[in-house]
C-alpha positions, 0 to 999 in steps of 0.5 A: 680665562685664557684666550685661544691663540693669544699673542702680542706684537708691537709696531708703534702700538702694541697689538693683542691677538686671540681667537673668539674675541671681539675687537674695537678698532679705530683708525684716524683720518689725516685730514677732515673728510667731507660727507661723500668721502665718509659715505665711501668709507662707510659703504666700503667697510660694510661691503666686507661684512661677513667675509673675513670678519663680522662687523657688529657696529660701525661709525665714521666721522670727519676725523676717525672711523670706529667699529666693533668686529669679530674675525672668522675662525682661522685654522692656523696656529695664530689668530687672524692679523687685523692689519692684513684685513684693515690696511688693504681695505683702507688703501682701497677706500683711499683710492676710491675717494681720490678717484671720485673727488677733487681731493689731492691728498695721497694719504687720507689715513694714518698707517696704523690702526688702534685695536682693543680686545673687548674684555667684559660687558662694561668695556663693550658698553664703553666702546659701543657708546663711542661708536654711538656718539657719532652725530650723523645717523646715516654713518652709524650702523649697529648690529646689536652685539651678543655676548654669548659667543665671546671669551672675555677676560673677567676682572677678579 
């Protein structure tokens, strides 16, 4: 099955884009973050749910944040660029954490995020297990993803 509006671009990592797909997204933290900072990451990301994207699962730990998400329909000829949503959000979260803590690090997150198009049910289960592996239930949110509306690349 071909994805709609599929294209690839590279920065440091390759990034695949398409419409009507589910993404696993993760970004690493430059330093080990404490519980108040993790709570800010978690709440700020969930506040954006339903606007430009729909978050299906989210977890955050001292060293990284992980999520499954889909993006709102886009009328342009190219699929929505994840970096245009995630990078400003990371900047806002970083400013919020620095403002409300004694943390003097100006860069809390690595610049580039990793994203992966979920290709089939096994792939979904694998990435959902990564998200569920976070040991703090206060920093884990799952809206059980339904597979009905997504275009998967099936292995022949």
